[in-house]
N, C-alpha and C positions, 0 to 999 in steps of 0.2 A: 154558732157552729158552721153555718153555711158560709159566713164571711171568712172564717179561718180556712176553710177548704178552698174557697176561691183564691185567697192570698197564696196558699200553698201551690195551687195549680198554676197561678201566674208566675210564681218564683221558679217552679220546675220548668215551665215553658221558656222563661227567659234564660235559664241556665243551659237548657238544651240547645237553644238557638245560638248562644254564645259559643257553645262547644262546636257546633257546625261551622261557624265562621272561623274559629281557630283552625279547624282542619283546612278550610279554604286558604287561610293565610299561610299555612304550611306549604301549600302548593306553590305559592309565590315567594317563598323564602329566597330563592336564587336571585330574585329581582330587587330585593330589599337592600338597605344600607347605601353604600356608595357605588353601586352597580347601575348600568343602564336599566331603566325601570319598566313599570307597567301600570296600567289603570284598568280597573275592573268595575263592572256593574252587573248585578243580578236583578232582573225585572220580573215581577209577578203581578198579574191583574192590574196593570197600569201604574204600578209604583216601583221605584227602586227600593228593593227590600234589603239590599246590601251593596255598598260601594266602598272601594278602597284604592289607594294609590301607593305605589312602592318605588323606592329607589330614586334615581336622578334622571331628569330630562336633559341636562347638560353637565357632563362630568367636570369640565374645566372650571365652571363657576359654582359647582355643587348645588345647582338649582334642582329642587325637589319636584317630582311629578305631582300634579294635583288633578282634580277632575275636570279642570278647564285646560289642561295641557293638550296642545294640538299635535297629533301624530300624523305622519304621512300614511294614508290609508292603503296605498298600493291598490290591489285589485278589488278591495272592498268598494272602491270608487265606481266599479262597473254598474252597481245597482242604481246609482244616481244618473249615470249616462243612459241606462235603459229607461228609467222613469221619464227623463226629459224627452227621449224619442217617443215614448208612449203618449206623452202630453201633446206633442206635435201631431201625432196620428189622430188623437182625439179632436184636434182643431182642424183636421182635414188637410193639413199641409203635405202629407204623404201617407202611405199605407204600408202594411207589412209586406206587400208584394212589389213595392217600388224596388227597382233594381239598382245595383251599384253603378251600372253604366248610366242610369238616369241621373244619378247624383254626380258622377264624375265621368263625363263623356270622353275625357282624354285617356281613360284607362283602356288597356287592350281588350280583346274580344271576350276573355274569360269573365269579365265583370258583368256581361249581359246575363249570365246564368246565376248570379248571386243576388238574393233578395235581402231586404232589411231584416226579415224574420230570421234568415240563416245567419246573418251577422250577429243578431241578438243572442241566438242559442248555440253559437259556435259550431254550426254545421256547414259553413260556407266553403271550407277547404282552402281558404286564402292563405298564402304563405305567411308565416309569422316572422316579423322583423327580428324577434329575439333569436331566431335560428341563424341569422347572418350577422348579428352585432355582438361583439364581445363586451359585456357591460363592465368588465374589470379594467378595461384600458382607459387611459385618460383622453384628453382632447375635448372638443366641443360636444355638447350634449345634443342628442337627436331630438328634433322638434317634429311636430305633427306633419308639417309640410314635407319634411324629409321622408316620412313614412309614405306619403303619397307618391313622391318621386321614386321610392323603392318599388311601389306597386306598379308604376309605369314600366319598370324593367322586368316584372314578373311575366312569364309567358304561359304559365299553367297554374293549376291549383293542386293541392295534395290529393284530392279525389273529386269525383263529381259532386257538386254542391247538393247538400241534402242527403247524401248517401251514408255519411258517417259523422261522428262527433269528434272534433279535435279543438281543444281550447286555443283561442287566438287573440293575442293582444292587438294585432293589426286590425282585426274587426272592430274593436272598441275605439281605437284611435280614429278610424274612419267614421264611426258613429258620432264621435265628438265633433268632427268636422261637418258632418251632415246636420247636426244640430245648428251649427253656425250658419250653414247655407240656407236652411229652411226657416230659421227664426230671424235672420238678419242681425243676430247678436253674437258677440264673442262668447265662447263656451263659459269662461268664468262669470261673465255678466249674466248670461242666461240662468245659470244655476243659482246665482245670488238672488236674482229677481223672482224666479219662479219656484225655487225649492227652499233655499236657505232662509230668506227673509220672511216668507209666509209662516214658517215654522219657528221663527225667532232663533235660528241656529246661528247666533251672532259671531261665533268663533270660526265657523267653517268657511273654507275658501278653496277654490281651484287655483293652485299656486303657479305663478309665472315669475321667474327671477327678474328682478329689476322693474317689474310692473306693479306687483302688489306685495304685501308683507304678511307673514304668518305670525300672529300674536301668540305669546306663551308657547313657543315652538319647542318641540322635542327634537333633538339631533340624534342621528343614528350612529351606532358603534358596532365594531366587529372585534371578536376575540383575537388576541395576538400575544404570544409568549406569556400566557398566564394572566394577561391583563386585557385592557380594552383600548382600541384606537378609534378616533372619530373617522367614520366612513359613511358620510351622510348621503352622498349623491353618487351616481354612476352616469355612464354615457346614455343610459336609457331612462333616466329619472325625470325627464322634463316633458314627456308626452302627457297629454291631459285625459282624454276619454277613457283610457285603460287603467289609470292609476294616479292621477295628479292631485287628488283632493287631500287636504288636511282637515282633521276634525277631532273632537274630544268626546269624552264620556257623556257629559251633560247634553251636548247637541245631538249625539247619536241616540240618546234616550228619546228625545223629541221626535227624531226621524223614525225610530222603531215604532213608536206609538202611532204615528201618522199612517203607518201601513195598515192599521185597522179601520181607518176612516176614509172619507171621500175628499179630504182637504187638498191633497195633491193630485190624486187620480181617483176615478170611481172605483168602488170596491170590486166591481166585476172585472175591471182591468187589472187590479192587483192579483185577483184570483188567476187570471191568465198568466201573469208574470211568475206566479208561484206554481204553475202547472207543468207537468212533464211534457216536454216537446217531443215531436215525432219525426223520424226519418222518412224518406220517400217511401220506404216499404212498410210503414206503419209502426215500426218498432219504437218504443219509448226510450228516451234518454233521461239521464238524471240531471237535467238542467232546464231552467225556465228562461226568463229574460233577466239576466243579471244576477241570477241566484242558482246555487247548487241545491240539489234535493236528495234527501235520504230518509231513512227511518231510524229512530233511536231504539234503545234496547227493548222497550215495551211495544214497539210497532207504531208509535205516533210519528206522523210526518214531520220532518225537520227541514226548514228553509234556512240556508246558511251561505256565507261566503267568507273565504279567507283572503288575506292580503299579504304578499311577500315581495319585498324589494331589497335593495342592497343591505339595509340594516334596520328593517322594520318587519314585524310579524304580528298580524291582527286577525281577529275573527268576530263576526256577528253570527250568533247561533240562536235560532228561533224555533219554538214549538208553538205555532199559532193556536192550535186546538186547546192548549193548556195555558195560553196567554203568558208564556214563560220565555224569557230571553236571557242570553249572556253576551256581554260585550267585553272583549279583551283587546287592549292596545299595548304594544311594546316597541321599544326602540333599540333593538339588537338584531344580530344576524342569525340567531338561533331561536327555536329549533327548526326542523324542516317544516315547510308550510302546512302539510296535513296534520302534523303533530299539534297544531293549534286547535284543530277540531277535537283531538283527544283531550287537550287541556280543558276545553269547554265542557266536555262530557265528564271529566273528573270533577270539575267544579259543581256540575249538576248533581253528581252522586254524593258529593260531600254535603251539598245543601239539603238534599233529601235524606241524608244520613242512612 
């Protein structure tokens, strides 16, 4: 009798889980078939409990997305830049109060009042190159050194450093270059040596055109006249520290699990990266070092980051206290960036039924 009850219980559990996953797949129906696709992983207690790929990574060749397909991470890259900076701080190469003028003496006087900490948590007030560059125009792509040249022309900041929060891609481009200056290694090489290789993230790369190659690459697409056109790059798609990494579901699972360990950084440093930073007046902001912070429906703290560029939309959504994470990568120009957080939350609800 006990054996029959156990079998019935296992059958019921299996059917219930399959039903949950069917609901999750329904959420990704627009990405399936011959559309620009998506890759998904749901992680619980150190294991991928559900993963799936949908649609195409390249429409022209009808190449399907798989769990090793590498998507451009866009601003999801910022957590890697922040981790590299924190590694260099741990090695005594610089500290959180090192100023921007210490790193770039050629910059105007405003740089003296900006610290590494303020660059990391987006309270520097430094002008954002995105505000002066139209990424829809053609022409040569903006490189990291072009951003430095733009910074030389800036004469002021948006506000007194540390007095407000304002998200800045310029800050993370500069942090990428600071990694190069204080490590003596190019940004792609540093990340490969100190982050990707130790974690066996073999497909991940900080991409530089004509220098390295993205394997199993997803190309970006934009909606047009009821269909899709390839729109993979823009004038601002070549900068590194703020968004230049390509990675895949299997690699990002390894990365996400490393955030619970001392392998890349001490756990105390991760806790600092995941902590609410403060303004000069003591008010907390919902950003740490390379991570957004919020609470989910039940009040559990969420550590997450979205990524949005010309035709990629991504999110890593983590609830560390529950050892639960969702990773979603896509190669299209919709939806709006913050809607990726809603998508992750809808996946969680479907998973929990």
